[in-house]
KELO-301643 format. One record per atom (N, C-alpha, C, O, CB): residue number from 1; residue in one letter; atom name; y, z, x. Coordinates in pm, whole numbers, plus 50000, padded with zeros to 5 digits. Atoms other than C-alpha are relative to their C-alpha. Glycine has a CB too. Example, Ala and Ser with C-alpha at 12.3 -4.5 7.8 and 13.67 -1.06 7.14 Angstrom:
<pts>
<pt seq="1" type="A" atom="N" v="49881" w="50000" u="50089"/>
<pt seq="1" type="A" atom="CA" v="49550" w="50780" u="51230"/>
<pt seq="1" type="A" atom="C" v="50120" w="50000" u="50090"/>
<pt seq="1" type="A" atom="O" v="50118" w="50066" u="50194"/>
<pt seq="1" type="A" atom="CB" v="50003" w="50125" u="49901"/>
<pt seq="2" type="S" atom="N" v="49881" w="49994" u="49918"/>
<pt seq="2" type="S" atom="CA" v="49894" w="50714" u="51367"/>
<pt seq="2" type="S" atom="C" v="50109" w="50073" u="49923"/>
<pt seq="2" type="S" atom="O" v="50220" w="50090" u="49974"/>
<pt seq="2" type="S" atom="CB" v="50046" w="49858" u="50041"/>
</pts>
This chain:
<pts>
<pt seq="1" type="X" atom="N" v="50090" w="50061" u="50093"/>
<pt seq="1" type="X" atom="CA" v="18332" w="14801" u="70270"/>
<pt seq="1" type="X" atom="C" v="49932" w="49878" u="50062"/>
<pt seq="1" type="X" atom="O" v="49998" w="49791" u="50120"/>
<pt seq="1" type="X" atom="CB" v="50074" w="49961" u="49874"/>
<pt seq="2" type="X" atom="N" v="50078" w="50105" u="49933"/>
<pt seq="2" type="X" atom="CA" v="18059" w="14570" u="70387"/>
<pt seq="2" type="X" atom="C" v="49963" w="49894" u="49897"/>
<pt seq="2" type="X" atom="O" v="49930" w="49925" u="49782"/>
<pt seq="2" type="X" atom="CB" v="49872" w="50060" u="50067"/>
<pt seq="3" type="X" atom="N" v="50034" w="50114" u="50093"/>
<pt seq="3" type="X" atom="CA" v="17993" w="14223" u="70235"/>
<pt seq="3" type="X" atom="C" v="49850" w="50000" u="49977"/>
<pt seq="3" type="X" atom="O" v="49771" w="50040" u="50062"/>
<pt seq="3" type="X" atom="CB" v="50045" w="49860" u="50059"/>
<pt seq="4" type="X" atom="N" v="50142" w="50012" u="50035"/>
<pt seq="4" type="X" atom="CA" v="17665" w="14165" u="70061"/>
<pt seq="4" type="X" atom="C" v="49937" w="49890" u="50081"/>
<pt seq="4" type="X" atom="O" v="50001" w="49788" u="50107"/>
<pt seq="4" type="X" atom="CB" v="49981" w="49973" u="49849"/>
<pt seq="5" type="X" atom="N" v="50067" w="50107" u="49920"/>
<pt seq="5" type="X" atom="CA" v="17411" w="13967" u="70264"/>
<pt seq="5" type="X" atom="C" v="49982" w="49874" u="49916"/>
<pt seq="5" type="X" atom="O" v="49955" w="49881" u="49796"/>
<pt seq="5" type="X" atom="CB" v="49861" w="50049" u="50053"/>
<pt seq="6" type="X" atom="N" v="50016" w="50130" u="50066"/>
<pt seq="6" type="X" atom="CA" v="17391" w="13599" u="70177"/>
<pt seq="6" type="X" atom="C" v="49853" w="49958" u="50009"/>
<pt seq="6" type="X" atom="O" v="49794" w="49957" u="50117"/>
<pt seq="6" type="X" atom="CB" v="50093" w="49892" u="50064"/>
<pt seq="7" type="X" atom="N" v="50140" w="50048" u="50000"/>
<pt seq="7" type="X" atom="CA" v="17051" w="13475" u="70074"/>
<pt seq="7" type="X" atom="C" v="50001" w="49849" u="50009"/>
<pt seq="7" type="X" atom="O" v="50081" w="49782" u="49944"/>
<pt seq="7" type="X" atom="CB" v="49922" w="50048" u="49870"/>
<pt seq="8" type="X" atom="N" v="50007" w="50144" u="49977"/>
<pt seq="8" type="X" atom="CA" v="16957" w="13128" u="70186"/>
<pt seq="8" type="X" atom="C" v="49885" w="49937" u="49918"/>
<pt seq="8" type="X" atom="O" v="49792" w="49881" u="49975"/>
<pt seq="8" type="X" atom="CB" v="49981" w="49970" u="50151"/>
<pt seq="9" type="X" atom="N" v="50102" w="50063" u="50081"/>
<pt seq="9" type="X" atom="CA" v="16748" w="13012" u="69891"/>
<pt seq="9" type="X" atom="C" v="50054" w="49864" u="49959"/>
<pt seq="9" type="X" atom="O" v="50162" w="49852" u="49900"/>
<pt seq="9" type="X" atom="CB" v="49963" w="50088" u="49875"/>
<pt seq="10" type="X" atom="N" v="49957" w="50137" u="50030"/>
<pt seq="10" type="X" atom="CA" v="16769" w="12638" u="69852"/>
<pt seq="10" type="X" atom="C" v="49977" w="49970" u="49852"/>
<pt seq="10" type="X" atom="O" v="49870" w="49995" u="49797"/>
<pt seq="10" type="X" atom="CB" v="49925" w="49898" u="50089"/>
<pt seq="11" type="X" atom="N" v="50016" w="50045" u="50139"/>
<pt seq="11" type="X" atom="CA" v="16832" w="12509" u="69505"/>
<pt seq="11" type="X" atom="C" v="49950" w="49856" u="50007"/>
<pt seq="11" type="X" atom="O" v="50010" w="49771" u="50073"/>
<pt seq="11" type="X" atom="CB" v="50138" w="50011" u="49917"/>
<pt seq="12" type="X" atom="N" v="50053" w="50132" u="49991"/>
<pt seq="12" type="X" atom="CA" v="16618" w="12206" u="69452"/>
<pt seq="12" type="X" atom="C" v="50096" w="49898" u="49938"/>
<pt seq="12" type="X" atom="O" v="50164" w="49926" u="49839"/>
<pt seq="12" type="X" atom="CB" v="49864" w="49993" u="49933"/>
<pt seq="13" type="X" atom="N" v="49915" w="50102" u="50055"/>
<pt seq="13" type="X" atom="CA" v="16802" w="11885" u="69394"/>
<pt seq="13" type="X" atom="C" v="49940" w="49945" u="49871"/>
<pt seq="13" type="X" atom="O" v="49822" w="49965" u="49844"/>
<pt seq="13" type="X" atom="CB" v="50021" w="49888" u="50101"/>
<pt seq="14" type="X" atom="N" v="50046" w="50055" u="50129"/>
<pt seq="14" type="X" atom="CA" v="16777" w="11710" u="69060"/>
<pt seq="14" type="X" atom="C" v="49885" w="49901" u="50025"/>
<pt seq="14" type="X" atom="O" v="49788" w="49902" u="49949"/>
<pt seq="14" type="X" atom="CB" v="50117" w="49929" u="49924"/>
<pt seq="15" type="X" atom="N" v="50106" w="50095" u="49975"/>
<pt seq="15" type="X" atom="CA" v="16563" w="11432" u="69211"/>
<pt seq="15" type="X" atom="C" v="49868" w="50068" u="50039"/>
<pt seq="15" type="X" atom="O" v="49760" w="50023" u="50000"/>
<pt seq="15" type="X" atom="CB" v="50043" w="49906" u="50109"/>
<pt seq="16" type="X" atom="N" v="50119" w="49928" u="49962"/>
<pt seq="16" type="X" atom="CA" v="16322" w="11682" u="69366"/>
<pt seq="16" type="X" atom="C" v="49935" w="50067" u="49879"/>
<pt seq="16" type="X" atom="O" v="49813" w="50071" u="49868"/>
<pt seq="16" type="X" atom="CB" v="50032" w="50103" u="50108"/>
<pt seq="17" type="X" atom="N" v="50054" w="49937" u="50120"/>
<pt seq="17" type="X" atom="CA" v="16287" w="11865" u="69035"/>
<pt seq="17" type="X" atom="C" v="49938" w="49892" u="49909"/>
<pt seq="17" type="X" atom="O" v="49834" w="49914" u="49847"/>
<pt seq="17" type="X" atom="CB" v="50111" w="50079" u="49923"/>
<pt seq="18" type="X" atom="N" v="50053" w="50113" u="50080"/>
<pt seq="18" type="X" atom="CA" v="16232" w="11532" u="68858"/>
<pt seq="18" type="X" atom="C" v="49869" w="49951" u="50055"/>
<pt seq="18" type="X" atom="O" v="49778" w="49919" u="49978"/>
<pt seq="18" type="X" atom="CB" v="50100" w="49883" u="49996"/>
<pt seq="19" type="X" atom="N" v="50127" w="50042" u="49938"/>
<pt seq="19" type="X" atom="CA" v="15962" w="11435" u="69106"/>
<pt seq="19" type="X" atom="C" v="49890" w="50104" u="49973"/>
<pt seq="19" type="X" atom="O" v="49775" w="50067" u="49949"/>
<pt seq="19" type="X" atom="CB" v="50018" w="49980" u="50153"/>
<pt seq="20" type="X" atom="N" v="50097" w="49896" u="50029"/>
<pt seq="20" type="X" atom="CA" v="15788" w="11771" u="69052"/>
<pt seq="20" type="X" atom="C" v="49949" w="49986" u="49855"/>
<pt seq="20" type="X" atom="O" v="49828" w="49992" u="49830"/>
<pt seq="20" type="X" atom="CB" v="50063" w="50141" u="50023"/>
<pt seq="21" type="X" atom="N" v="50040" w="50015" u="50142"/>
<pt seq="21" type="X" atom="CA" v="15788" w="11725" u="68673"/>
<pt seq="21" type="X" atom="C" v="49915" w="49875" u="49983"/>
<pt seq="21" type="X" atom="O" v="49813" w="49876" u="49914"/>
<pt seq="21" type="X" atom="CB" v="50125" w="49993" u="49907"/>
<pt seq="22" type="X" atom="N" v="50075" w="50125" u="50010"/>
<pt seq="22" type="X" atom="CA" v="15672" w="11365" u="68711"/>
<pt seq="22" type="X" atom="C" v="49857" w="50018" u="50052"/>
<pt seq="22" type="X" atom="O" v="49763" w="49967" u="49992"/>
<pt seq="22" type="X" atom="CB" v="50072" w="49890" u="50078"/>
<pt seq="23" type="X" atom="N" v="50134" w="49984" u="49944"/>
<pt seq="23" type="X" atom="CA" v="15380" w="11469" u="68930"/>
<pt seq="23" type="X" atom="C" v="49911" w="50081" u="49906"/>
<pt seq="23" type="X" atom="O" v="49791" w="50054" u="49893"/>
<pt seq="23" type="X" atom="CB" v="50006" w="50068" u="50140"/>
<pt seq="24" type="X" atom="N" v="50079" w="49924" u="50096"/>
<pt seq="24" type="X" atom="CA" v="15270" w="11727" u="68675"/>
<pt seq="24" type="X" atom="C" v="49955" w="49912" u="49882"/>
<pt seq="24" type="X" atom="O" v="49840" w="49918" u="49839"/>
<pt seq="24" type="X" atom="CB" v="50081" w="50120" u="49948"/>
<pt seq="25" type="X" atom="N" v="50032" w="50088" u="50111"/>
<pt seq="25" type="X" atom="CA" v="15285" w="11471" u="68396"/>
<pt seq="25" type="X" atom="C" v="49901" w="49892" u="50037"/>
<pt seq="25" type="X" atom="O" v="49810" w="49861" u="49959"/>
<pt seq="25" type="X" atom="CB" v="50125" w="49937" u="49947"/>
<pt seq="26" type="X" atom="N" v="50087" w="50107" u="49956"/>
<pt seq="26" type="X" atom="CA" v="15115" w="11201" u="68593"/>
<pt seq="26" type="X" atom="C" v="49857" w="50049" u="50021"/>
<pt seq="26" type="X" atom="O" v="49762" w="49977" u="49989"/>
<pt seq="26" type="X" atom="CB" v="50053" w="49940" u="50127"/>
<pt seq="27" type="X" atom="N" v="50136" w="49952" u="49974"/>
<pt seq="27" type="X" atom="CA" v="14822" w="11417" u="68692"/>
<pt seq="27" type="X" atom="C" v="49922" w="50020" u="49869"/>
<pt seq="27" type="X" atom="O" v="49803" w="49989" u="49863"/>
<pt seq="27" type="X" atom="CB" v="50004" w="50133" u="50079"/>
<pt seq="28" type="X" atom="N" v="50074" w="49986" u="50125"/>
<pt seq="28" type="X" atom="CA" v="14734" w="11502" u="68334"/>
<pt seq="28" type="X" atom="C" v="49979" w="49861" u="49936"/>
<pt seq="28" type="X" atom="O" v="49877" w="49835" u="49871"/>
<pt seq="28" type="X" atom="CB" v="50077" w="50094" u="49902"/>
<pt seq="29" type="X" atom="N" v="50016" w="50136" u="50051"/>
<pt seq="29" type="X" atom="CA" v="14794" w="11141" u="68238"/>
<pt seq="29" type="X" atom="C" v="49885" w="49926" u="50065"/>
<pt seq="29" type="X" atom="O" v="49811" w="49853" u="50000"/>
<pt seq="29" type="X" atom="CB" v="50127" w="49922" u="50021"/>
<pt seq="30" type="X" atom="N" v="50113" w="50062" u="49928"/>
<pt seq="30" type="X" atom="CA" v="14551" w="11027" u="68505"/>
<pt seq="30" type="X" atom="C" v="49867" w="50056" u="49953"/>
<pt seq="30" type="X" atom="O" v="49769" w="49983" u="49943"/>
<pt seq="30" type="X" atom="CB" v="50014" w="50019" u="50150"/>
<pt seq="31" type="X" atom="N" v="50124" w="49941" u="50051"/>
<pt seq="31" type="X" atom="CA" v="14290" w="11272" u="68379"/>
<pt seq="31" type="X" atom="C" v="49967" w="49939" u="49863"/>
<pt seq="31" type="X" atom="O" v="49851" w="49910" u="49834"/>
<pt seq="31" type="X" atom="CB" v="50013" w="50155" u="49989"/>
<pt seq="32" type="X" atom="N" v="50021" w="50060" u="50132"/>
<pt seq="32" type="X" atom="CA" v="14335" w="11132" u="68028"/>
<pt seq="32" type="X" atom="C" v="49952" w="49858" u="50017"/>
<pt seq="32" type="X" atom="O" v="49859" w="49815" u="49949"/>
<pt seq="32" type="X" atom="CB" v="50129" w="50002" u="49915"/>
<pt seq="33" type="X" atom="N" v="50038" w="50139" u="49981"/>
<pt seq="33" type="X" atom="CA" v="14312" w="10778" u="68156"/>
<pt seq="33" type="X" atom="C" v="49856" w="49989" u="50048"/>
<pt seq="33" type="X" atom="O" v="49781" w="49902" u="50003"/>
<pt seq="33" type="X" atom="CB" v="50095" w="49932" u="50099"/>
<pt seq="34" type="X" atom="N" v="50141" w="50002" u="49951"/>
<pt seq="34" type="X" atom="CA" v="13988" w="10852" u="68345"/>
<pt seq="34" type="X" atom="C" v="49900" w="50034" u="49889"/>
<pt seq="34" type="X" atom="O" v="49794" w="49973" u="49876"/>
<pt seq="34" type="X" atom="CB" v="49982" w="50099" u="50117"/>
<pt seq="35" type="X" atom="N" v="50089" w="49963" u="50114"/>
<pt seq="35" type="X" atom="CA" v="13837" w="11024" u="68040"/>
<pt seq="35" type="X" atom="C" v="49986" w="49887" u="49902"/>
<pt seq="35" type="X" atom="O" v="49877" w="49861" u="49852"/>
<pt seq="35" type="X" atom="CB" v="50053" w="50124" u="49928"/>
<pt seq="36" type="X" atom="N" v="50005" w="50114" u="50094"/>
<pt seq="36" type="X" atom="CA" v="13930" w="10729" u="67819"/>
<pt seq="36" type="X" atom="C" v="49918" w="49887" u="50059"/>
<pt seq="36" type="X" atom="O" v="49840" w="49823" u="49989"/>
<pt seq="36" type="X" atom="CB" v="50143" w="49949" u="49967"/>
<pt seq="37" type="X" atom="N" v="50077" w="50107" u="49937"/>
<pt seq="37" type="X" atom="CA" v="13788" w="10484" u="68072"/>
<pt seq="37" type="X" atom="C" v="49849" w="50031" u="49997"/>
<pt seq="37" type="X" atom="O" v="49769" w="49941" u="49971"/>
<pt seq="37" type="X" atom="CB" v="50047" w="49980" u="50145"/>
<pt seq="38" type="X" atom="N" v="50139" w="49962" u="50001"/>
<pt seq="38" type="X" atom="CA" v="13460" w="10676" u="68094"/>
<pt seq="38" type="X" atom="C" v="49940" w="49989" u="49860"/>
<pt seq="38" type="X" atom="O" v="49826" w="49946" u="49844"/>
<pt seq="38" type="X" atom="CB" v="49984" w="50139" u="50053"/>
<pt seq="39" type="X" atom="N" v="50046" w="50015" u="50137"/>
<pt seq="39" type="X" atom="CA" v="13434" w="10691" u="67716"/>
<pt seq="39" type="X" atom="C" v="49978" w="49853" u="49966"/>
<pt seq="39" type="X" atom="O" v="49882" w="49820" u="49896"/>
<pt seq="39" type="X" atom="CB" v="50101" w="50063" u="49903"/>
<pt seq="40" type="X" atom="N" v="50015" w="50143" u="50022"/>
<pt seq="40" type="X" atom="CA" v="13483" w="10314" u="67707"/>
<pt seq="40" type="X" atom="C" v="49875" w="49945" u="50066"/>
<pt seq="40" type="X" atom="O" v="49805" w="49861" u="50010"/>
<pt seq="40" type="X" atom="CB" v="50121" w="49927" u="50051"/>
<pt seq="41" type="X" atom="N" v="50121" w="50044" u="49928"/>
<pt seq="41" type="X" atom="CA" v="13208" w="10263" u="67965"/>
<pt seq="41" type="X" atom="C" v="49877" w="50038" u="49922"/>
<pt seq="41" type="X" atom="O" v="49784" w="49959" u="49905"/>
<pt seq="41" type="X" atom="CB" v="49995" w="50061" u="50143"/>
<pt seq="42" type="X" atom="N" v="50117" w="49955" u="50077"/>
<pt seq="42" type="X" atom="CA" v="12968" w="10472" u="67761"/>
<pt seq="42" type="X" atom="C" v="49982" w="49921" u="49872"/>
<pt seq="42" type="X" atom="O" v="49870" w="49887" u="49834"/>
<pt seq="42" type="X" atom="CB" v="50012" w="50146" u="49966"/>
<pt seq="43" type="X" atom="N" v="50005" w="50079" u="50125"/>
<pt seq="43" type="X" atom="CA" v="13059" w="10286" u="67441"/>
<pt seq="43" type="X" atom="C" v="49952" w="49860" u="50028"/>
<pt seq="43" type="X" atom="O" v="49873" w="49806" u="49951"/>
<pt seq="43" type="X" atom="CB" v="50137" w="49996" u="49931"/>
<pt seq="44" type="X" atom="N" v="50045" w="50135" u="49965"/>
<pt seq="44" type="X" atom="CA" v="13012" w="09949" u="67613"/>
<pt seq="44" type="X" atom="C" v="49850" w="49999" u="50027"/>
<pt seq="44" type="X" atom="O" v="49780" w="49906" u="49987"/>
<pt seq="44" type="X" atom="CB" v="50076" w="49946" u="50122"/>
<pt seq="45" type="X" atom="N" v="50145" w="49991" u="49972"/>
<pt seq="45" type="X" atom="CA" v="12669" w="10059" u="67735"/>
<pt seq="45" type="X" atom="C" v="49920" w="50012" u="49870"/>
<pt seq="45" type="X" atom="O" v="49815" w="49951" u="49854"/>
<pt seq="45" type="X" atom="CB" v="49969" w="50120" u="50092"/>
<pt seq="46" type="X" atom="N" v="50072" w="49984" u="50127"/>
<pt seq="46" type="X" atom="CA" v="12571" w="10168" u="67385"/>
<pt seq="46" type="X" atom="C" v="49996" w="49867" u="49924"/>
<pt seq="46" type="X" atom="O" v="49894" w="49829" u="49867"/>
<pt seq="46" type="X" atom="CB" v="50066" w="50111" u="49912"/>
<pt seq="47" type="X" atom="N" v="49997" w="50128" u="50069"/>
<pt seq="47" type="X" atom="CA" v="12684" w="09835" u="67240"/>
<pt seq="47" type="X" atom="C" v="49905" w="49899" u="50065"/>
<pt seq="47" type="X" atom="O" v="49839" w="49822" u="49995"/>
<pt seq="47" type="X" atom="CB" v="50143" w="49944" u="49998"/>
<pt seq="48" type="X" atom="N" v="50091" w="50089" u="49929"/>
<pt seq="48" type="X" atom="CA" v="12491" w="09645" u="67507"/>
<pt seq="48" type="X" atom="C" v="49856" w="50029" u="49964"/>
<pt seq="48" type="X" atom="O" v="49776" w="49938" u="49941"/>
<pt seq="48" type="X" atom="CB" v="50019" w="50012" u="50150"/>
<pt seq="49" type="X" atom="N" v="50135" w="49957" u="50039"/>
<pt seq="49" type="X" atom="CA" v="12179" w="09845" u="67427"/>
<pt seq="49" type="X" atom="C" v="49967" w="49954" u="49857"/>
<pt seq="49" type="X" atom="O" v="49857" w="49907" u="49829"/>
<pt seq="49" type="X" atom="CB" v="49986" w="50154" u="50010"/>
<pt seq="50" type="X" atom="N" v="50021" w="50044" u="50137"/>
<pt seq="50" type="X" atom="CA" v="12225" w="09769" u="67057"/>
<pt seq="50" type="X" atom="C" v="49982" w="49849" u="49991"/>
<pt seq="50" type="X" atom="O" v="49901" w="49801" u="49912"/>
<pt seq="50" type="X" atom="CB" v="50117" w="50044" u="49914"/>
<pt seq="51" type="X" atom="N" v="50017" w="50146" u="50002"/>
<pt seq="51" type="X" atom="CA" v="12267" w="09397" u="67128"/>
<pt seq="51" type="X" atom="C" v="49861" w="49958" u="50047"/>
<pt seq="51" type="X" atom="O" v="49799" w="49867" u="49991"/>
<pt seq="51" type="X" atom="CB" v="50107" w="49935" u="50087"/>
<pt seq="52" type="X" atom="N" v="50134" w="50032" u="49948"/>
<pt seq="52" type="X" atom="CA" v="11947" w="09389" u="67331"/>
<pt seq="52" type="X" atom="C" v="49894" w="50030" u="49892"/>
<pt seq="52" type="X" atom="O" v="49803" w="49950" u="49870"/>
<pt seq="52" type="X" atom="CB" v="49970" w="50083" u="50131"/>
<pt seq="53" type="X" atom="N" v="50097" w="49965" u="50105"/>
<pt seq="53" type="X" atom="CA" v="11758" w="09566" u="67052"/>
<pt seq="53" type="X" atom="C" v="50006" w="49903" u="49885"/>
<pt seq="53" type="X" atom="O" v="49903" w="49861" u="49831"/>
<pt seq="53" type="X" atom="CB" v="50025" w="50142" u="49949"/>
<pt seq="54" type="X" atom="N" v="49984" w="50099" u="50109"/>
<pt seq="54" type="X" atom="CA" v="11902" w="09332" u="66789"/>
<pt seq="54" type="X" atom="C" v="49939" w="49865" u="50036"/>
<pt seq="54" type="X" atom="O" v="49877" w="49799" u="49953"/>
<pt seq="54" type="X" atom="CB" v="50150" w="49981" u="49966"/>
<pt seq="55" type="X" atom="N" v="50059" w="50126" u="49954"/>
<pt seq="55" type="X" atom="CA" v="11800" w="09031" u="66999"/>
<pt seq="55" type="X" atom="C" v="49846" w="50008" u="49994"/>
<pt seq="55" type="X" atom="O" v="49780" w="49913" u="49953"/>
<pt seq="55" type="X" atom="CB" v="50046" w="49967" u="50145"/>
<pt seq="56" type="X" atom="N" v="50148" w="49985" u="50005"/>
<pt seq="56" type="X" atom="CA" v="11444" w="09166" u="67027"/>
<pt seq="56" type="X" atom="C" v="49950" w="49989" u="49857"/>
<pt seq="56" type="X" atom="O" v="49848" w="49925" u="49833"/>
<pt seq="56" type="X" atom="CB" v="49955" w="50135" u="50061"/>
<pt seq="57" type="X" atom="N" v="50038" w="50008" u="50140"/>
<pt seq="57" type="X" atom="CA" v="11425" w="09209" u="66649"/>
<pt seq="57" type="X" atom="C" v="50004" w="49857" u="49952"/>
<pt seq="57" type="X" atom="O" v="49911" w="49810" u="49886"/>
<pt seq="57" type="X" atom="CB" v="50091" w="50085" u="49914"/>
<pt seq="58" type="X" atom="N" v="49985" w="50141" u="50042"/>
<pt seq="58" type="X" atom="CA" v="11551" w="08856" u="66592"/>
<pt seq="58" type="X" atom="C" v="49893" w="49913" u="50062"/>
<pt seq="58" type="X" atom="O" v="49839" w="49824" u="49996"/>
<pt seq="58" type="X" atom="CB" v="50138" w="49945" u="50039"/>
<pt seq="59" type="X" atom="N" v="50106" w="50079" u="49936"/>
<pt seq="59" type="X" atom="CA" v="11305" w="08716" u="66848"/>
<pt seq="59" type="X" atom="C" v="49864" w="50024" u="49937"/>
<pt seq="59" type="X" atom="O" v="49785" w="49931" u="49920"/>
<pt seq="59" type="X" atom="CB" v="49994" w="50032" u="50150"/>
<pt seq="60" type="X" atom="N" v="50125" w="49967" u="50067"/>
<pt seq="60" type="X" atom="CA" v="11016" w="08900" u="66682"/>
<pt seq="60" type="X" atom="C" v="49993" w="49932" u="49864"/>
<pt seq="60" type="X" atom="O" v="49888" w="49879" u="49826"/>
<pt seq="60" type="X" atom="CB" v="49984" w="50151" u="49986"/>
<pt seq="61" type="X" atom="N" v="49996" w="50060" u="50132"/>
<pt seq="61" type="X" atom="CA" v="11122" w="08773" u="66340"/>
<pt seq="61" type="X" atom="C" v="49983" w="49849" u="50009"/>
<pt seq="61" type="X" atom="O" v="49920" w="49789" u="49921"/>
<pt seq="61" type="X" atom="CB" v="50132" w="50034" u="49929"/>
<pt seq="62" type="X" atom="N" v="50012" w="50145" u="49987"/>
<pt seq="62" type="X" atom="CA" v="11148" w="08413" u="66467"/>
<pt seq="62" type="X" atom="C" v="49859" w="49961" u="50039"/>
<pt seq="62" type="X" atom="O" v="49818" w="49849" u="50007"/>
<pt seq="62" type="X" atom="CB" v="50100" w="49947" u="50102"/>
<pt seq="63" type="X" atom="N" v="50135" w="50031" u="49958"/>
<pt seq="63" type="X" atom="CA" v="10796" w="08429" u="66617"/>
<pt seq="63" type="X" atom="C" v="49899" w="50009" u="49886"/>
<pt seq="63" type="X" atom="O" v="49791" w="49950" u="49895"/>
<pt seq="63" type="X" atom="CB" v="49960" w="50091" u="50110"/>
<pt seq="64" type="X" atom="N" v="50093" w="49984" u="50110"/>
<pt seq="64" type="X" atom="CA" v="10635" w="08525" u="66288"/>
<pt seq="64" type="X" atom="C" v="50001" w="49873" u="49912"/>
<pt seq="64" type="X" atom="O" v="50106" w="49813" u="49888"/>
<pt seq="64" type="X" atom="CB" v="50038" w="50126" u="49915"/>
<pt seq="65" type="X" atom="N" v="50005" w="50119" u="50082"/>
<pt seq="65" type="X" atom="CA" v="10510" w="08239" u="66072"/>
<pt seq="65" type="X" atom="C" v="50048" w="50019" u="49858"/>
<pt seq="65" type="X" atom="O" v="50049" w="49924" u="49780"/>
<pt seq="65" type="X" atom="CB" v="49864" w="49948" u="49996"/>
</pts>
């Protein structure tokens, strides 16, 4: 009777598995952070445009007698 061949598949250590999970979570977190940052930039630009327009309206109103 012959012994079954031994397979040399390495079982990942707990820390390696934790790092893999962390990298998956971090990558989606980074995408979310970038998306949120870009949304904030666009909102800031919109507010700046609104402020400029409001200032123009106020300046025109102040120039009228």
